[in-house]
C-alpha positions, 0 to 999 in steps of 0.5 A, spaced: 500 499 500 503 506 497 504 512 502 499 516 498 494 511 499 495 511 506 494 518 507 488 518 503 485 513 507 486 517 513 483 523 510 477 519 508 476 516 515 475 523 518 468 523 515 463 525 517 466 531 521 464 533 528 461 539 526 454 536 524 451 532 529 445 527 528 438 531 529 441 538 527 441 542 521 446 540 516 451 546 515 457 546 510 462 551 511 465 555 505 471 550 504 466 544 503 468 542 495 461 540 494 458 547 496 463 551 492 462 546 486 454 548 486 455 555 485 457 554 478 453 549 473 450 542 475 446 542 482 451 538 486 448 532 490 452 531 496 451 524 499 454 527 506 448 531 507 443 526 505 446 521 509 446 525 516 439 526 515 438 518 514 442 518 520 437 522 524 431 518 522 434 512 524 436 514 530 429 516 532 427 509 529 432 506 534 429 510 540 422 508 538 424 501 538 427 501 545 420 505 548 417 498 546 422 494 549 427 497 553 433 492 553 432 491 545 438 494 541 439 493 533 446 489 533 451 489 527 457 484 526 462 486 521 466 480 520 474 481 517 479 476 515 486 478 516 488 486 517 488 490 511 488 497 513 484 499 508 478 494 510 480 497 517 478 504 515 472 502 512 470 498 518 471 503 523 467 508 519 461 503 519 462 502 527 462 510 528 456 511 524 453 505 528 454 508 534 451 514 533 445 511 531 445 507 537 446 500 533 451 495 537 456 494 532 462 489 533 468 488 529 469 480 529 477 479 527 479 473 525 486 470 523 489 470 516 490 462 517 482 461 518 479 456 513 473 456 509 470 451 514 472 455 520 469 461 517 462 459 515 462 456 522 463 463 525 458 466 520 453 460 522 454 462 530 452 469 528 446 467 524 444 463 530 445 469 535 438 473 536 442 479 538 445 480 531 440 483 526 446 484 521 452 481 518 457 483 513 463 480 511 468 485 509 471 484 502 477 482 500 478 477 505 485 477 507 487 470 508 492 465 507 488 459 504 483 459 498 476 461 500 471 462 495 468 469 497 461 467 494 460 461 498 462 466 504 457 471 502 451 466 501 453 463 508 450 469 511 443 468 513 438 472 508 435 475 514 441 478 516 444 479 509 444 487 510 449 488 505 444 485 500 449 480 497 446 473 498 444 470 492 436 469 495 436 477 496 439 478 489 434 474 486 428 477 490 431 484 487 431 481 480 424 479 480 421 485 483 421 483 490 423 489 494 422 487 501 428 483 502 435 487 503 437 491 497 445 492 496 447 498 499 451 502 494 445 502 488 440 503 494 444 509 496 444 511 488 437 511 487 436 515 494 440 520 491 436 521 485 430 521 488 432 527 493 434 531 486 426 531 485 427 528 478 422 523 476 425 516 475 418 513 472 418 513 465 426 516 465 431 513 460 437 510 464 443 508 462 448 504 467 455 503 466 458 497 469 455 490 470 458 488 477 455 484 482 455 490 487 453 496 483 452 496 476 447 490 476 443 491 482 443 499 480 439 497 473 434 492 477 432 498 482 431 503 476 428 498 472 423 496 478 422 504 479 419 504 472 425 507 468 427 504 461 434 501 463 440 500 458 446 496 461 453 498 458 459 494 459 466 493 456 463 489 450 458 495 448 459 498 442 457 506 441 457 507 448 458 515 448 451 515 443 448 511 448 449 515 454 447 521 451 440 519 451 440 518 458 436 522 463 439 518 468 446 516 468 449 511 473 457 510 472 461 504 476 467 502 471 473 503 475 476 507 470 478 514 472 475 520 469 473 516 463 466 519 462 467 526 459 462 531 458 461 529 451 458 523 453 452 526 458 445 529 455 444 536 458 440 536 464 441 529 466 442 526 473 449 523 473 451 518 479 458 517 480 460 510 484 467 510 482 473 512 487 480 512 484 487 515 487 490 519 481 497 522 482 497 530 483 503 534 484 499 540 486 497 536 492 501 535 499 499 528 499 501 527 491 495 524 489 487 526 489 481 522 489 477 522 483 471 518 480 469 515 473 466 521 471 470 527 469 467 531 474 469 538 472 467 538 465 461 534 466 458 538 471 458 544 466 453 539 462 449 535 467 443 537 471 445 534 477 452 530 479 455 527 485 462 529 487 467 524 489 468 524 495 462 525 499 457 523 494 455 516 493 460 513 498 457 516 505 450 513 502 453 506 502 454 506 509 448 510 510 444 504 507 447 499 510 445 502 517 438 503 514 438 495 512 440 493 519 435 498 523 430 494 518 432 488 520 432 489 527 425 492 526 423 485 523 426 482 529 422 486 534 416 485 530 416 478 531 418 478 538 412 483 540 407 479 535 401 477 539 398 473 534 401 466 531 401 465 524 398 458 525 395 454 520 390 448 523 390 441 520 383 440 517 379 434 521 373 430 519 370 426 524 368 419 522 362 415 525 362 411 528 368 414 531 374 409 530 380 407 534 385 412 537 390 409 533 386 409 527 384 416 528 392 418 529 394 414 523 389 418 519 392 425 520 398 426 517 402 431 522 405 437 519 413 438 519 415 439 526 420 445 523 414 448 520 410 448 527 416 451 531 416 457 526 409 458 526 409 459 534 415 464 534 421 459 535 427 460 531 431 455 527 437 455 532 432 454 538 429 447 535 433 440 535 429 436 530 428 428 532 426 426 525 420 431 522 415 430 527 418 431 534 423 436 537 427 439 543 426 446 545 432 450 547 432 453 554 435 459 550 428 461 548 427 464 555 433 468 555 430 471 548 423 472 551 425 474 558 421 481 557 415 478 554 409 478 558 406 471 560 400 468 558 394 465 561 395 459 566 390 453 566 390 447 570 386 441 568 384 436 573 379 431 575 375 428 580 377 422 584 379 417 578 375 410 577 376 404 572 372 407 567 376 413 566 374 420 566 378 423 560 383 428 563 388 428 557 383 427 552 379 433 555 385 438 555 387 436 548 380 438 546 380 444 550 387 446 546 384 444 539 378 448 540 382 454 543 387 454 537 384 451 531 377 454 532 378 460 537 384 462 533 388 463 540 395 462 541 395 456 546 400 450 548 398 444 551 403 442 556 403 434 558 407 429 562 411 424 558 408 417 559 411 411 563 412 405 559 409 401 565 402 403 564 403 403 556 405 396 556 400 394 562 393 396 563 392 403 562 395 404 556 397 410 553 396 418 555 396 421 548 388 423 549 383 419 545 378 420 540 379 426 536 383 430 541 390 427 541 397 428 541 400 425 535 404 421 533 401 417 539 407 412 538 412 417 538 408 420 544 407 413 548 414 410 547 421 413 547 420 420 545 426 423 545 429 418 551 428 423 557 426 417 561 431 413 559 436 419 561 433 419 568 433 412 569 441 412 567 442 418 572 438 415 577 442 408 577 449 411 576 447 414 583 445 408 586 451 404 583 456 409 586 452 409 593 453 401 594 460 402 591 462 407 596 459 403 602 463 397 599 470 401 599 469 404 606 467 397 609 474 394 605 479 399 606 483 404 612 482 411 612 489 412 609 488 408 603 481 410 602 484 417 602 489 416 597 485 412 592 480 418 592 485 423 591 490 420 587 497 422 585 497 423 577 504 424 574 507 426 581 501 431 583 494 430 586 489 435 587 482 435 589 476 436 584 471 441 584 466 437 587 471 434 593 473 442 594 465 443 596 465 437 600 471 440 604 468 446 605 461 443 608 466 439 613 469 446 615 476 444 612 479 450 608 485 447 605 486 446 598 492 442 598 491 434 599 498 433 602 496 439 607 490 435 611 491 432 618 489 424 619 483 426 622 481 431 616 483 426 611 479 421 615 473 425 615 473 427 608 474 420 605 469 416 610 461 418 609 460 412 614 453 411 611 448 407 615 445 402 610 438 402 614 437 409 612 438 408 605 432 412 601 435 411 594 433 405 590 434 403 582 429 404 577 427 401 570 421 404 566 417 397 566 412 394 571 416 388 574 413 386 581 419 381 582 423 387 583 419 390 589 424 387 594 431 384 592 437 383 595 444 386 592 451 384 593 450 377 593 456 376 589 463 373 592 466 379 590 462 384 594 465 380 600 458 379 604 456 386 604 449 385 602 443 389 603 435 389 602 432 394 597 428 394 591 426 397 584 421 403 583 419 405 576 423 410 573 418 416 573 418 415 581 425 417 581 427 423 585 431 425 579 424 426 575 421 430 580 428 434 580 427 435 572 420 437 573 421 442 578 428 445 575 428 452 572 435 452 569 441 448 568 444 451 574 438 450 578 437 442 576 445 441 578 444 444 585 438 440 586 442 434 583 447 436 588 442 436 594 439 430 593 439 426 600 440 418 599 441 416 606 443 418 613 450 417 616 451 414 623 451 420 626 444 422 623 447 427 618 444 427 611 448 424 605 447 427 599 449 426 591 454 431 592 458 428 598 458 421 593 461 426 588 456 424 582 453 431 581 457 433 575 456 426 572 448 426 573 448 433 570 451 431 564 447 425 563 440 430 564 443 436 560 439 434 554 433 431 558 432 438 561 429 441 554 422 440 553 419 436 547 415 439 541 409 435 538 402 437 536 395 435 536 390 432 531 389 439 529 396 442 528 396 446 535 403 445 539 404 440 544 410 441 549 411 434 552 416 434 558 417 430 565 413 425 568 413 424 575 407 420 578 402 424 582 400 418 587 408 418 589 411 424 587 408 431 585 404 429 578 406 435 574 409 436 567 415 441 568 416 448 570 421 449 564 416 447 559 410 451 562 415 457 562 417 457 555 409 455 553 407 462 557 412 466 553 411 463 547 403 464 547 404 471 550 399 475 554 393 474 550 394 466 549 394 460 554 398 454 556 393 449 559 397 443 563 394 437 567 395 435 574 395 427 575 389 423 578 384 427 581 384 435 584 386 432 591 392 429 589 395 432 582 392 439 583 394 440 590 401 439 588 401 443 582 399 449 586 403 447 593 409 445 590 410 447 583 407 454 583 410 455 589 417 453 586 415 457 579 412 463 582 406 462 577 399 463 579 394 459 575 388 463 572 383 458 572 382 450 573 378 445 569 375 440 572 373 434 568 368 429 570 363 424 567 356 421 568 359 414 569 364 416 574 360 420 578 355 414 578 360 409 581 362 414 586 354 414 588 355 407 589 355 404 582 357 397 581 364 395 581 367 395 574 372 389 572 376 390 566 374 387 560 367 385 563 361 388 560 358 394 564 353 394 568 346 397 566 347 403 571 352 406 567 349 405 560 342 407 562 339 413 565 339 413 573 339 420 576 338 417 583 345 414 583 348 420 579 345 425 585 348 420 590 355 421 587 355 428 587 359 429 593 365 427 590 364 432 584 363 438 589 369 436 594 373 437 587 370 444 586 371 446 593 378 444 592 379 449 586 376 454 590 380 453 596 386 456 592 382 462 589 381 459 582 375 459 578 373 452 577 370 450 570 367 443 570 368 440 563 362 434 563 366 429 558 360 426 554 359 418 553 355 416 548 350 413 553 349 419 557 342 423 557 341 430 557 337 430 564 344 427 567 348 432 564 343 437 566 343 435 573 351 435 573 351 442 570 346 445 576 349 441 581 356 444 579 353 452 578 350 451 585 356 449 588 360 455 586 363 453 579 364 459 574 361 455 569 359 447 567 360 445 560 358 439 556 363 437 551 364 432 545 371 433 544 372 425 544 367 424 538 368 432 535 375 434 536 376 442 537 369 443 535 366 439 540 370 443 545 368 451 543 363 452 549 369 449 554 374 454 550 369 460 551 368 458 558 375 458 560 377 464 556 372 468 560 374 465 567 381 467 565 378 474 564 377 474 572 382 477 576 387 472 579 386 471 586 390 465 587 393 463 594 397 457 596 394 453 602 399 453 607 405 457 609 412 453 609 413 455 616 408 451 619 411 444 622 410 438 617 405 435 621 400 441 621 402 442 613 399 434 612 393 436 616 392 442 612 392 438 606 388 432 609 382 436 612 381 441 606 383 437 600 380 430 602 375 431 607 379 428 613 378 429 620 385 428 623 392 425 620 396 420 625 403 419 624 406 412 625 411 411 631 416 410 625 413 416 621 414 420 628 421 419 628 423 420 621 419 427 622 423 429 628 429 427 624 428 431 618 426 437 622 432 437 626 436 436 619 433 442 616 428 440 612 421 442 616 420 448 612 419 444 605 412 443 602 409 436 603 408 431 598 402 427 600 403 420 597 396 416 597 391 412 593 388 416 587 382 411 588 379 415 593 379 422 597 381 417 603 387 413 604 383 407 602 382 405 595 375 402 596 372 408 599 368 412 594 364 418 594 366 423 599 367 421 606 368 426 611 371 426 618 376 420 617 383 419 620 388 419 615 394 414 617 401 416 615 406 410 615 412 413 613 416 420 611 422 421 607 425 427 604 426 429 597 431 434 598 433 435 591 426 436 589 425 440 595 419 437 598 418 432 604 414 425 602 408 423 607 406 415 605 399 414 607 398 407 607 401 402 602 403 405 596 407 401 591 413 405 587 413 399 582 407 397 579 406 390 576 403 386 570 396 384 570 394 377 568 393 380 561 397 386 560 397 390 553 403 387 551 399 381 548 396 386 543 402 390 541 406 388 535 410 391 529 408 390 522 414 388 519 411 389 512 409 397 513 414 398 519 408 400 523 406 399 531 400 396 532 396 395 538 397 401 542 391 405 545 
C-alpha cells in the first residue's frame, strides 16, 4: 500500500466531521468542495448531507424501539479476515456511524490462517445469535488459504444479509421483490436521485458497469422504479451515443475520469460510484481522489451530479445502517407479535368414532420445523428428532425474558375410577378448540408417559378420540429418551452409593484417601466437587497433602448407615419381582449385602428434580442436594458428598429441554417430565410451562394437567410446583363424567374387560345424585386456592341430557364459574368450543390465587391442612416410625419444605375402596422421607407401591410391529 494511499485513507476516515451531529441541521462551511462546486453549473448532490439526515431518522427509529422494549438494541457484526489497513478504515467508519445511531456494532476479527470451514462456522454462530440483526463480511478476505468469497457471502443468513449480497436477496431484487435487503451502494444511488426531485418513472437510464455490487443491482432497482434501463459494459459498442440518451446516468466502471462531458445529455442526473487515486503534484499528499466521471467538465453539462468524495460513498454506509435498523425492526416485530401465524390441520370426524390409533394414523402431522416457526421459535432454538418431534432450547427464555406471560390453566379431575374420566383427552380438546377454532395462541403442556402403564393396563396418555397428541406412538414410547436419561442418572447414583459403602468397609482411612485423591504424574489435587465437600466439613485447605490425619479421615469416610438409605434403582417397566431384592450377593462383594428394591423410573427423585428445575444451574444444585441416606451420626448424605453431581448433570443436560409435538389439529404441545402424582408431585416441568407462557404471549394460554384427582395432582401443582415457579394459575378446569360420578354414588364395581353394568349405560339420576359429593369436594378444592373452576362434563355416548343438566346445576350451585358439556372425544376441538369460551372468560377474572399453607408450619400441621381441606379428613395420625422421621428431618433443616402427600388416587381417603366423599376420617401416615433435591418432604399414607406390576393380561399381548409396513400396532 503506497504512502499516498495511506494518507488518503486517513483523510477519508475523518468523515463525517464533528461539526454536524445527528438531529441538527446540516451546515457546510465555505471550504466544503461540494458547496463551492454548486455555485456554478450542475446542482451538486452531496451524499454527506443526505446521509446525516438518514442518520437522524434512524436514531429516532432506534429510540422508538427501545420505548417498546427497553433492553432491545439493533446488533451489527462486521467480520474481517486478516488486517488490511484499507479494510480497517472502512470498518471504523461503519462502527462510528453505528454508534451514533445506537446500533451495537462489533468488529469480529479473525486470523489470516482461518479456513473456509471455520469461517462459515463463525458466520453460522452469528446467524444463530438473536442479538445480531445484521452481518457483513468485509471484502477482500485477507487470508493465507483459498476461500470462495461467494460461498462466504451466501453463508450469511438472508435475514441478516444487510449488505444485500446473498443470492436469495439478489434474486428477490431481480424479480421485483423489494422487501428483502437491497445492496447498499445502488440503494444509496437511488436515494440520491430521488432527492434531486427528478422523476425516475418513465426516465431513460443508463448504467455503466455490470458488477454484482453496483452496476447490476442499480439497473434492477431503476427498472423496478419504472425507468427504461440500458446496461453498458466493456463489450458495448457506441457507449458515448448510448449515454447521451440518458436522463439518469449511473457510472461504476473503475476507470478514473473516463466519462467526459460529451458523453452526458444536458441536464442529466449523473451518479458517480467510482473512487480512484490519481497522482497530483499540486497536492501535499501527491495524489487526489477522483471518480469515474470527469467531474469538472461534466458538471458544466449535467443538471445534477455527485462529487467524489462525499457523494455516493457516505450513502453506502448510511444504507448499510438503514438495512441493519430495518432488520432489527423485523426482529422486534416478531418478538412483540401477539398473534401466531398458525395453520391448523383440517379434521373430519368419522362415525362411528374409530380407534385412537386409527384416528392418529389418519392425520398427517405437519413438519415439526414448520410448527416451530409458526409459534415464534427460531431455528437455532429447535433440535429436530426426525420431522415430527423436536427439543426446544432453554435459550428461548433468555430471548423472551421481557415478554409478558400468558394465561395459566390447570386441568384436573375428580377422583379417578376404572371407567376413566378423560382428563388428557379433555385437555387436548380444550387446546384444539382454543387454537384451531378460537384462533388463540395456546400450548398444551403434558407429562411424558411412562412405559409401565403403556405396556400394562392403562395404556398410553396421548388423549383419545379426536383429541390427541400425534404421533401417539412417538409420544407413548421413547420420545426423545428423557426417561432413559433419568434412569441412567438414577442408577449411576445408586451404583456409586453401594460402591462407596463397599470401599469404606474394606479400606482404612489412609488408603481410602489416597485412592480418592490419587497422585497423577507426581501431583495430586482435589476436584471441584471434592473442594465443596471440604468446605461443608469446615476444612479450608486446598492442598491434599496439607490435611491432618483426622481431616483426611473425615473427608474420605461418609460412614453411611445402610438402614437409612432412601435411594433405589429404577427401571421404566412394571416388574413386581423387583419390589424387594437383595444386592451384593456376589462373592466379590465380600458379604456386604443389603435389602433394597426397584422403583419405576418416573418415581425417581431425579424425575421430580427435572420437573421442578428452572435452568441448568438450578438442576445441578438440586441434584447436588439430593439426600440418599444418613450417616451414623444422623447427618444427611447427599449426591454431592458421593461426588456424582457433575456426572448426573451431564446425563441430564439434554433431558432438561422440553419436547415439541402437536395435536390432531396442528396446535403445539410441549411434552416434558413425568413424575407420578400418587408418589411424587404429578406435574409436567416448570421449564416447559415457562417457555409456553412466553411463546403464547399475554393474551394466550398454556393449559397443563395435574395427575389424578384435584386432591392429589392439583394440590401439588399449586403447593409445590407453583410455589417453586412463582406462577399463579388463572383458572382450573375440572373434568368429570356421568359414569364416574355414578360409581362414586355407589355404582357397581367395574372389572376390566367385562361388560358394564346397566347402571352406567342407562339414565339413573338417583345414583348420579348420590355421587355428587365427590364432584363438589373437587370444586371446593379449586376454590380453596382462589381459582375459578370450570367444570368440563366429558360426554359418553350413553349419557342423557337430564344427567348432564343435573351435573351442571349442581356444579353451578356449588360455586363453579361454569359447567360445560363437551364432545371433544367425538368432535375434536369443535366439540370443546363452549369449554374454550368458558375458560377465556374465567381467565378474564382477577387472579386471586393463593397457597394453602405457609412453609413455616410444622410438617405435621402442613399434612393436616392438606388432608382436612383437600380430602375431608378429620385428623392425620403418624406412625411411631413416621414420628421419628419427622423429628429427624426437622432437626436436619428440612422442616420448612412443602409436603408431598403420597396416597391412593382411588379415593379421597387413604383407602382406595371408599368412594364418594367421606368426611371426618383419620388419615394414617406410615412413613416420611425427604426429597431434598426436589424440595419437598414425602408423607406415605398407607401402602403405596413405587413399582407397579403386570396384570394377567397386560397390553403387551396386543402390541406388535408390522414388519411389512414398519408400523406399531396395538397401542391405545
